[in-house]
DOLORO-677446 format. One line per field, with one value per residue: residue number from 1; residue in three letters; y, x, z of N, C-alpha, C in turn. Coordinates in nm, 2 decimals. Layout:
REM DOLORO-677446
n = NUM	...
res = ala	...
nyy = Y	...
nxx = X	...
nzz = Z	...
cayy = Y	...
caxx = X	...
cazz = Z	...
cyy = Y	...
cxx = X	...
czz = Z	...
REM end
This chain:
REM DOLORO-677446
n = 1	2	3	4	5	6	7	8	9	10	11	12	13	14	15	16	17	18	19	20	21	22	23	24	25	26	27	28	29	30	31	32	33	34	35	36	37	38	39	40	41	42	43	44	45	46	47	48	49	50	51	52	53	54	55	56	57	58	59	60	61	62	63	64	65	66	67	68	69	70	71	72	73	74	75	76	77	78	79	80	81	82	83	84	85	86	87	88	89	90	91	92	93	94	95	96	97	98	99	100	101	102	103	104	105	106	107	108	109	110	111	112	113	114	115	116	117	118	119	120	121	122	123	124	125	126	127	128	129	130	131	132	133	134	135	136	137	138	139	140	141	142	143	144	145	146	147	148	149	150	151	152	153	154	155	156	157	158	159	160	161	162	163	164	165	166	167	168	169	170	171	172	173	174	175	176	177	178	179	180	181	182	183	184	185	186	187	188	189	190	191	192	193	194	195	196	197	198	199	200	201	202	203	204	205	206	207	208	209	210	211	212	213	214	215	216	217	218	219	220	221	222	223	224	225	226	227	228	229	230
res = unk	unk	unk	unk	unk	unk	unk	unk	unk	unk	unk	unk	unk	unk	unk	unk	unk	unk	unk	unk	unk	unk	unk	unk	unk	unk	unk	unk	unk	unk	unk	unk	unk	unk	unk	unk	unk	unk	unk	unk	unk	unk	unk	unk	unk	unk	unk	unk	unk	unk	unk	unk	unk	unk	unk	unk	unk	unk	unk	unk	unk	unk	unk	unk	unk	unk	unk	unk	unk	unk	unk	unk	unk	unk	unk	unk	unk	unk	unk	unk	unk	unk	unk	unk	unk	unk	unk	unk	unk	unk	unk	unk	unk	unk	unk	unk	unk	unk	unk	unk	unk	unk	unk	unk	unk	unk	unk	unk	unk	unk	unk	unk	unk	unk	unk	unk	unk	unk	unk	unk	unk	unk	unk	unk	unk	unk	unk	unk	unk	unk	unk	unk	unk	unk	unk	unk	unk	unk	unk	unk	unk	unk	unk	unk	unk	unk	unk	unk	unk	unk	unk	unk	unk	unk	unk	unk	unk	unk	unk	unk	unk	unk	unk	unk	unk	unk	unk	unk	unk	unk	unk	unk	unk	unk	unk	unk	unk	unk	unk	unk	unk	unk	unk	unk	unk	unk	unk	unk	unk	unk	unk	unk	unk	unk	unk	unk	unk	unk	unk	unk	unk	unk	unk	unk	unk	unk	unk	unk	unk	unk	unk	unk	unk	unk	unk	unk	unk	unk	unk	unk	unk	unk	unk	unk	unk	unk	unk	unk	unk	unk
nyy = -0.12	0.12	0.16	0.19	0.42	0.60	0.59	0.71	0.96	1.06	1.06	1.26	1.47	1.49	1.58	1.82	1.95	2.03	2.26	2.43	2.46	2.69	2.92	3.22	3.41	3.48	3.27	3.09	3.07	3.18	3.28	3.10	2.82	2.57	2.61	2.68	2.45	2.27	2.38	2.33	2.06	2.00	2.09	1.92	1.68	1.74	1.74	1.47	1.35	1.22	1.39	1.30	1.24	1.39	1.34	1.16	1.09	0.85	0.77	0.94	0.92	0.96	1.18	1.55	1.86	2.17	2.48	2.78	3.01	3.34	3.65	3.87	3.74	3.59	3.81	3.93	3.74	3.76	4.03	3.99	3.83	3.56	3.22	3.00	2.65	2.30	2.02	1.68	1.48	1.69	1.92	2.19	2.34	2.52	2.75	2.67	2.52	2.18	1.94	1.61	1.43	1.24	1.11	1.12	1.24	1.33	1.47	1.57	1.77	1.87	2.23	2.35	2.18	2.10	2.25	2.31	2.24	2.10	1.86	1.71	1.61	1.68	1.53	1.58	1.42	1.40	1.59	1.93	2.29	2.49	2.76	2.96	3.16	3.28	3.11	3.00	2.78	2.73	2.48	2.40	2.16	1.85	1.91	1.97	2.00	2.15	2.14	2.23	2.46	2.61	2.61	2.55	2.32	2.24	2.11	2.27	2.32	2.44	2.48	2.20	2.13	2.07	2.31	2.37	2.17	2.08	2.34	2.64	2.73	2.84	3.03	2.97	3.11	3.10	3.26	3.31	3.08	2.84	2.67	2.32	2.08	1.79	1.52	1.23	1.00	1.18	1.47	1.82	2.11	2.44	2.76	2.86	3.09	3.10	3.20	3.36	3.27	3.43	3.32	3.20	3.42	3.60	3.40	3.35	3.60	3.64	3.44	3.50	3.76	3.99	4.22	4.20	4.00	3.95	3.89	3.73	3.77	3.69	3.38	3.22	3.06	2.78	2.45	2.17	1.83	1.53	1.17	1.01	0.78	0.47
nxx = 0.08	0.20	0.38	0.21	0.08	0.29	0.36	0.13	0.15	0.39	0.30	0.10	0.27	0.39	0.19	0.15	0.37	0.28	0.16	0.36	0.42	0.35	0.33	0.45	0.49	0.74	0.89	0.88	1.08	1.30	1.25	1.41	1.39	1.50	1.78	1.82	1.74	1.93	2.17	2.13	2.12	2.38	2.53	2.46	2.56	2.83	2.89	2.86	2.66	2.34	2.04	1.76	1.42	1.21	0.95	0.70	0.45	0.38	0.17	-0.10	-0.44	-0.78	-1.04	-1.05	-0.99	-1.11	-1.24	-1.34	-1.52	-1.41	-1.58	-1.51	-1.41	-1.63	-1.79	-1.64	-1.66	-1.93	-1.94	-1.80	-1.96	-1.93	-2.00	-1.96	-1.88	-1.87	-1.65	-1.64	-1.58	-1.59	-1.75	-1.99	-2.08	-2.26	-2.12	-1.86	-1.60	-1.53	-1.29	-1.20	-0.93	-0.70	-0.46	-0.10	0.19	0.39	0.68	0.88	1.16	1.44	1.45	1.70	1.85	1.75	1.64	1.37	1.22	0.99	0.84	0.67	0.34	0.00	-0.27	-0.55	-0.72	-0.95	-1.14	-1.26	-1.28	-1.52	-1.56	-1.79	-1.90	-2.13	-2.10	-1.86	-1.66	-1.44	-1.24	-1.08	-0.88	-0.78	-0.61	-0.30	-0.12	0.18	0.38	0.64	0.69	0.47	0.25	-0.03	-0.09	-0.25	-0.47	-0.60	-0.88	-1.06	-1.37	-1.38	-1.15	-0.80	-0.60	-0.37	-0.15	-0.07	-0.04	0.06	-0.16	-0.27	-0.16	-0.04	-0.08	0.01	0.00	-0.22	-0.28	-0.43	-0.37	-0.27	-0.53	-0.68	-0.90	-1.02	-0.91	-0.82	-0.64	-0.64	-0.59	-0.64	-0.71	-0.52	-0.46	-0.59	-0.49	-0.52	-0.29	0.00	0.02	-0.22	-0.40	-0.36	-0.42	-0.69	-0.80	-0.74	-0.89	-1.16	-1.18	-1.11	-0.97	-0.98	-0.92	-0.69	-0.35	-0.29	-0.55	-0.78	-0.91	-1.02	-1.04	-0.85	-0.92	-0.78	-0.83	-0.71	-0.66	-0.49	-0.24	-0.24
nzz = 0.00	0.08	-0.13	-0.35	-0.28	-0.28	-0.55	-0.66	-0.54	-0.67	-0.93	-0.92	-0.86	-1.10	-1.26	-1.13	-1.22	-1.47	-1.40	-1.40	-1.66	-1.80	-1.75	-1.65	-1.95	-2.00	-1.91	-2.11	-2.28	-2.55	-2.89	-3.02	-2.91	-2.96	-2.96	-2.70	-2.56	-2.66	-2.57	-2.30	-2.29	-2.38	-2.17	-1.97	-2.08	-2.07	-1.81	-1.75	-1.63	-1.68	-1.68	-1.46	-1.46	-1.22	-1.18	-1.36	-1.60	-1.80	-1.98	-2.05	-1.98	-2.03	-1.89	-1.93	-2.11	-2.03	-2.15	-2.02	-2.18	-2.25	-2.20	-2.36	-2.58	-2.68	-2.73	-2.93	-3.13	-3.19	-3.29	-3.52	-3.65	-3.63	-3.58	-3.31	-3.28	-3.22	-3.29	-3.37	-3.08	-2.91	-2.67	-2.61	-2.34	-2.10	-2.14	-2.18	-2.36	-2.42	-2.44	-2.48	-2.33	-2.50	-2.50	-2.44	-2.26	-1.98	-1.84	-1.57	-1.48	-1.27	-1.24	-1.27	-1.42	-1.67	-1.96	-2.17	-1.84	-1.81	-2.00	-2.28	-2.39	-2.43	-2.56	-2.77	-2.96	-3.24	-3.18	-3.15	-3.23	-3.41	-3.64	-3.79	-4.06	-4.27	-4.57	-4.50	-4.31	-4.05	-3.91	-3.61	-3.49	-3.32	-3.10	-2.94	-2.66	-2.58	-2.32	-2.28	-2.43	-2.38	-2.56	-2.78	-3.03	-3.35	-3.60	-3.90	-4.09	-4.38	-4.48	-4.50	-4.63	-4.59	-4.44	-4.29	-4.09	-3.76	-3.66	-3.48	-3.26	-3.02	-2.74	-2.41	-2.09	-1.77	-1.54	-1.38	-1.27	-1.05	-0.74	-0.75	-0.75	-0.61	-0.67	-0.56	-0.79	-0.96	-1.10	-1.09	-1.27	-1.28	-1.43	-1.61	-1.87	-2.20	-2.51	-2.84	-3.08	-3.24	-3.49	-3.55	-3.55	-3.79	-3.98	-3.94	-3.98	-4.25	-4.37	-4.30	-4.39	-4.24	-3.99	-3.73	-3.55	-3.31	-3.21	-2.90	-2.81	-2.56	-2.52	-2.32	-1.99	-1.89	-1.77	-1.67	-1.64	-1.53	-1.52	-1.26	-1.27	-1.09
cayy = 0.00	0.24	0.18	0.24	0.56	0.67	0.61	0.81	1.09	1.10	1.09	1.39	1.56	1.51	1.67	1.95	2.01	2.10	2.39	2.52	2.46	2.79	3.01	3.35	3.39	3.50	3.15	3.00	3.07	3.27	3.22	2.98	2.72	2.46	2.64	2.68	2.31	2.21	2.42	2.26	1.92	1.99	2.12	1.79	1.58	1.77	1.70	1.33	1.30	1.24	1.43	1.21	1.31	1.38	1.28	1.14	1.01	0.80	0.76	1.01	0.86	1.00	1.32	1.65	2.00	2.26	2.62	2.87	3.12	3.48	3.73	3.94	3.65	3.57	3.94	3.95	3.65	3.82	4.14	3.95	3.75	3.42	3.13	2.89	2.52	2.19	1.92	1.54	1.45	1.81	1.97	2.33	2.34	2.62	2.86	2.61	2.42	2.06	1.85	1.49	1.40	1.11	1.05	1.21	1.21	1.45	1.44	1.70	1.76	1.99	2.34	2.40	2.07	2.08	2.36	2.33	2.13	2.02	1.82	1.61	1.65	1.64	1.52	1.58	1.38	1.37	1.69	2.06	2.41	2.54	2.90	2.97	3.29	3.26	2.97	2.96	2.72	2.69	2.39	2.38	2.02	1.76	2.00	1.90	2.09	2.13	2.21	2.28	2.59	2.67	2.63	2.45	2.31	2.18	2.11	2.37	2.30	2.55	2.41	2.06	2.11	2.10	2.44	2.35	2.08	2.11	2.49	2.70	2.80	2.91	3.05	2.95	3.20	3.04	3.35	3.31	2.94	2.81	2.56	2.19	2.02	1.65	1.47	1.09	0.96	1.28	1.59	1.93	2.24	2.54	2.90	2.91	3.17	3.05	3.32	3.34	3.29	3.52	3.25	3.18	3.55	3.63	3.30	3.37	3.73	3.62	3.35	3.57	3.89	4.09	4.24	4.22	3.89	4.00	3.80	3.74	3.78	3.59	3.29	3.17	3.00	2.64	2.36	2.04	1.72	1.41	1.06	0.99	0.64	0.41
caxx = 0.00	0.28	0.44	0.11	0.06	0.41	0.35	0.03	0.21	0.48	0.22	0.04	0.38	0.41	0.08	0.18	0.46	0.21	0.13	0.48	0.44	0.32	0.33	0.47	0.53	0.89	0.95	0.86	1.21	1.31	1.20	1.50	1.38	1.59	1.91	1.82	1.74	2.06	2.27	2.11	2.16	2.53	2.58	2.44	2.65	2.97	2.90	2.87	2.54	2.22	1.93	1.66	1.29	1.17	0.82	0.66	0.33	0.41	0.06	-0.22	-0.56	-0.91	-1.07	-1.06	-0.95	-1.23	-1.21	-1.45	-1.50	-1.41	-1.69	-1.45	-1.39	-1.76	-1.84	-1.56	-1.72	-2.06	-1.91	-1.75	-2.07	-1.88	-2.08	-1.88	-1.94	-1.78	-1.62	-1.61	-1.62	-1.60	-1.88	-2.00	-2.18	-2.25	-2.02	-1.73	-1.56	-1.48	-1.22	-1.15	-0.79	-0.69	-0.33	0.01	0.28	0.45	0.80	0.92	1.30	1.48	1.46	1.83	1.91	1.71	1.56	1.27	1.22	0.86	0.83	0.57	0.23	-0.14	-0.34	-0.70	-0.75	-1.09	-1.23	-1.21	-1.37	-1.55	-1.61	-1.87	-1.95	-2.19	-2.07	-1.72	-1.64	-1.30	-1.23	-0.95	-0.90	-0.67	-0.52	-0.18	-0.06	0.32	0.41	0.78	0.69	0.34	0.18	-0.12	-0.09	-0.36	-0.49	-0.69	-0.95	-1.15	-1.48	-1.35	-1.02	-0.69	-0.53	-0.24	-0.15	0.02	-0.02	0.06	-0.29	-0.30	-0.05	-0.08	-0.02	-0.03	0.02	-0.34	-0.31	-0.46	-0.29	-0.32	-0.64	-0.69	-1.03	-1.01	-0.80	-0.79	-0.56	-0.70	-0.52	-0.74	-0.67	-0.43	-0.52	-0.57	-0.49	-0.50	-0.15	0.03	0.01	-0.37	-0.47	-0.37	-0.49	-0.84	-0.83	-0.74	-1.00	-1.29	-1.18	-1.12	-0.84	-1.02	-0.87	-0.56	-0.27	-0.31	-0.69	-0.81	-1.02	-1.08	-0.96	-0.85	-0.93	-0.73	-0.85	-0.65	-0.65	-0.36	-0.22	-0.22
cazz = 0.00	0.08	-0.26	-0.43	-0.24	-0.33	-0.70	-0.68	-0.50	-0.77	-1.05	-0.89	-0.87	-1.24	-1.31	-1.07	-1.31	-1.57	-1.35	-1.43	-1.80	-1.88	-1.66	-1.72	-2.09	-2.00	-1.88	-2.22	-2.36	-2.66	-3.02	-3.05	-2.80	-2.99	-2.92	-2.55	-2.52	-2.70	-2.47	-2.17	-2.31	-2.39	-2.04	-1.89	-2.13	-2.03	-1.67	-1.75	-1.56	-1.75	-1.59	-1.44	-1.43	-1.08	-1.18	-1.49	-1.63	-1.94	-2.07	-2.00	-2.02	-1.97	-1.85	-2.04	-2.10	-2.05	-2.16	-2.00	-2.28	-2.20	-2.26	-2.46	-2.69	-2.74	-2.79	-3.06	-3.23	-3.23	-3.37	-3.65	-3.70	-3.63	-3.49	-3.27	-3.27	-3.18	-3.38	-3.31	-2.95	-2.82	-2.63	-2.57	-2.24	-1.99	-2.18	-2.18	-2.46	-2.35	-2.53	-2.41	-2.34	-2.56	-2.48	-2.42	-2.15	-1.91	-1.75	-1.50	-1.43	-1.19	-1.32	-1.30	-1.49	-1.80	-2.01	-2.06	-1.74	-1.82	-2.14	-2.31	-2.47	-2.39	-2.69	-2.78	-3.10	-3.27	-3.13	-3.19	-3.23	-3.54	-3.65	-3.91	-4.11	-4.40	-4.62	-4.46	-4.18	-4.02	-3.80	-3.54	-3.43	-3.28	-3.02	-2.87	-2.57	-2.56	-2.20	-2.29	-2.48	-2.34	-2.68	-2.82	-3.17	-3.40	-3.75	-3.95	-4.22	-4.43	-4.56	-4.52	-4.69	-4.49	-4.47	-4.23	-3.98	-3.64	-3.65	-3.35	-3.25	-2.89	-2.64	-2.27	-1.99	-1.64	-1.43	-1.30	-1.24	-0.91	-0.69	-0.79	-0.68	-0.63	-0.63	-0.59	-0.87	-1.06	-1.06	-1.16	-1.29	-1.34	-1.42	-1.72	-1.98	-2.34	-2.60	-2.98	-3.12	-3.36	-3.61	-3.58	-3.58	-3.94	-4.06	-3.92	-4.05	-4.40	-4.40	-4.28	-4.45	-4.13	-3.93	-3.59	-3.46	-3.27	-3.13	-2.75	-2.77	-2.46	-2.55	-2.20	-1.89	-1.90	-1.66	-1.71	-1.54	-1.58	-1.44	-1.21	-1.26	-0.96
cyy = 0.12	0.27	0.24	0.39	0.65	0.70	0.71	0.95	1.14	1.13	1.23	1.50	1.59	1.60	1.81	2.03	2.08	2.24	2.49	2.54	2.60	2.92	3.14	3.33	3.41	3.37	3.05	2.99	3.17	3.21	3.10	2.89	2.60	2.48	2.63	2.53	2.24	2.25	2.35	2.12	1.90	2.01	1.99	1.69	1.61	1.73	1.55	1.27	1.32	1.27	1.32	1.29	1.29	1.33	1.27	1.06	0.98	0.79	0.83	0.95	0.92	1.14	1.42	1.78	2.09	2.41	2.71	2.99	3.25	3.56	3.82	3.87	3.63	3.70	3.97	3.86	3.71	3.94	4.10	3.85	3.60	3.34	3.02	2.76	2.42	2.09	1.78	1.52	1.57	1.85	2.12	2.33	2.44	2.72	2.80	2.51	2.30	1.97	1.73	1.47	1.26	1.04	1.16	1.16	1.34	1.40	1.58	1.67	1.88	2.11	2.38	2.29	2.06	2.20	2.33	2.21	2.06	1.99	1.72	1.67	1.60	1.65	1.52	1.55	1.36	1.47	1.83	2.17	2.45	2.68	2.91	3.11	3.27	3.12	2.93	2.90	2.68	2.60	2.38	2.26	1.96	1.84	1.91	2.01	2.05	2.21	2.28	2.42	2.67	2.71	2.52	2.44	2.23	2.19	2.21	2.33	2.41	2.48	2.27	2.03	2.15	2.22	2.43	2.25	2.12	2.26	2.53	2.79	2.89	2.92	3.04	3.05	3.15	3.13	3.36	3.17	2.92	2.69	2.43	2.14	1.87	1.60	1.32	1.06	1.06	1.40	1.70	2.05	2.34	2.68	2.95	2.98	3.11	3.17	3.28	3.36	3.39	3.45	3.23	3.31	3.59	3.53	3.32	3.50	3.71	3.54	3.42	3.71	4.00	4.12	4.26	4.11	3.93	3.89	3.83	3.77	3.66	3.51	3.25	3.12	2.85	2.57	2.22	1.94	1.60	1.30	1.03	0.83	0.59	0.33
cxx = 0.09	0.35	0.34	0.09	0.17	0.40	0.24	0.08	0.30	0.41	0.16	0.15	0.41	0.31	0.10	0.28	0.40	0.18	0.24	0.50	0.43	0.33	0.37	0.53	0.69	0.96	0.94	0.99	1.20	1.25	1.28	1.50	1.48	1.73	1.92	1.83	1.87	2.17	2.26	2.16	2.31	2.59	2.57	2.54	2.79	2.99	2.91	2.75	2.41	2.10	1.82	1.53	1.26	1.03	0.78	0.53	0.35	0.29	-0.06	-0.34	-0.68	-0.91	-1.05	-0.99	-1.08	-1.18	-1.33	-1.43	-1.51	-1.52	-1.63	-1.43	-1.53	-1.82	-1.77	-1.62	-1.85	-2.04	-1.87	-1.85	-2.02	-1.96	-1.99	-1.96	-1.84	-1.76	-1.59	-1.66	-1.62	-1.74	-1.87	-2.11	-2.15	-2.14	-1.88	-1.71	-1.50	-1.42	-1.16	-1.00	-0.78	-0.56	-0.22	0.10	0.34	0.57	0.85	1.07	1.32	1.50	1.60	1.91	1.88	1.62	1.50	1.26	1.09	0.85	0.72	0.46	0.10	-0.23	-0.49	-0.74	-0.90	-1.19	-1.17	-1.32	-1.39	-1.59	-1.67	-1.92	-2.00	-2.16	-1.93	-1.72	-1.50	-1.31	-1.09	-0.96	-0.77	-0.56	-0.42	-0.11	0.09	0.36	0.55	0.78	0.56	0.26	0.08	-0.12	-0.21	-0.37	-0.60	-0.75	-1.04	-1.25	-1.44	-1.22	-0.90	-0.62	-0.39	-0.26	-0.04	0.06	-0.02	-0.06	-0.32	-0.17	-0.11	-0.01	-0.08	-0.01	-0.10	-0.38	-0.33	-0.38	-0.36	-0.42	-0.64	-0.83	-1.03	-0.89	-0.77	-0.71	-0.62	-0.62	-0.62	-0.69	-0.58	-0.51	-0.49	-0.59	-0.47	-0.35	-0.12	0.03	-0.14	-0.44	-0.47	-0.43	-0.64	-0.88	-0.84	-0.86	-1.14	-1.29	-1.19	-0.98	-0.86	-0.97	-0.72	-0.49	-0.29	-0.45	-0.72	-0.93	-1.09	-0.98	-0.97	-0.86	-0.89	-0.75	-0.80	-0.66	-0.51	-0.34	-0.19	-0.09
czz = 0.00	-0.05	-0.35	-0.40	-0.29	-0.48	-0.73	-0.65	-0.61	-0.90	-1.04	-0.90	-1.02	-1.30	-1.25	-1.16	-1.43	-1.53	-1.38	-1.58	-1.86	-1.83	-1.71	-1.86	-2.09	-1.97	-2.00	-2.31	-2.47	-2.78	-3.06	-2.94	-2.83	-2.94	-2.77	-2.50	-2.55	-2.61	-2.34	-2.18	-2.31	-2.25	-1.95	-1.94	-2.08	-1.89	-1.65	-1.68	-1.65	-1.66	-1.58	-1.40	-1.28	-1.07	-1.33	-1.50	-1.78	-2.03	-2.00	-2.06	-1.95	-1.93	-1.97	-2.01	-2.13	-2.06	-2.14	-2.08	-2.21	-2.27	-2.37	-2.59	-2.76	-2.80	-2.92	-3.17	-3.28	-3.32	-3.51	-3.72	-3.73	-3.53	-3.44	-3.26	-3.23	-3.29	-3.31	-3.17	-2.85	-2.78	-2.60	-2.47	-2.13	-2.02	-2.18	-2.29	-2.38	-2.45	-2.45	-2.44	-2.39	-2.55	-2.45	-2.30	-2.10	-1.83	-1.70	-1.45	-1.33	-1.28	-1.36	-1.38	-1.63	-1.84	-2.15	-1.97	-1.73	-1.97	-2.16	-2.40	-2.41	-2.51	-2.67	-2.92	-3.12	-3.22	-3.17	-3.18	-3.38	-3.53	-3.79	-3.94	-4.25	-4.45	-4.59	-4.32	-4.16	-3.90	-3.74	-3.46	-3.39	-3.20	-2.94	-2.79	-2.55	-2.43	-2.20	-2.34	-2.46	-2.46	-2.70	-2.98	-3.22	-3.55	-3.78	-4.08	-4.25	-4.52	-4.60	-4.58	-4.59	-4.54	-4.41	-4.12	-3.88	-3.64	-3.51	-3.33	-3.13	-2.81	-2.50	-2.18	-1.85	-1.52	-1.33	-1.26	-1.09	-0.87	-0.74	-0.70	-0.71	-0.59	-0.67	-0.67	-0.98	-1.01	-1.15	-1.16	-1.35	-1.33	-1.53	-1.83	-2.11	-2.43	-2.75	-3.01	-3.23	-3.49	-3.65	-3.62	-3.73	-4.02	-4.06	-3.99	-4.20	-4.45	-4.40	-4.33	-4.35	-4.08	-3.78	-3.49	-3.43	-3.19	-2.98	-2.71	-2.68	-2.50	-2.43	-2.10	-1.89	-1.76	-1.71	-1.60	-1.60	-1.47	-1.39	-1.20	-1.12	-0.96
REM end
């Protein structure tokens, strides 16, 4: 029983590391994240010691990511005459978008040993958000959260045709993140801000013939609920 409790505690610690994923944007690294990571890896190699994760969840399974939509975002959609909807297994309930978590992994290292020190992905395959204006529908789907750079990637289709895959769609800002909560076998992180990325903004503007979608437009507040392995 003690071993099982210890494993659960370590798994929760791994999820707690997600709380560090995003956090202030200044902690996300420069535009050249590859260089930063390479430098850190080289430093570790020179010391002869390979960094070990302090906590890890190798296979995320179950639960979801919810985004409570900000009024500023919904007002902007109304002004642009864009109608939001859901794709696949996603839901829109009580003013929140809900995307089931379908897989992924997270590893957390000591901050002074590896940069970035939280790595992995949180996958939401088979679901997404749609935006419709007239006879044009844009679907943003298959979201993949990358905690190492505080970004959300996904696929974009326009009227059913693929426009781009694995595009940088949303930026995460965790400065408003609440402390980690646990309920039974789940861990909950709530409070991270989800914003339109500088890549998604011009893509949406070009598609819908506007200039009103701005980078860093607040979409809403995220609540991530994951199953903690026993």
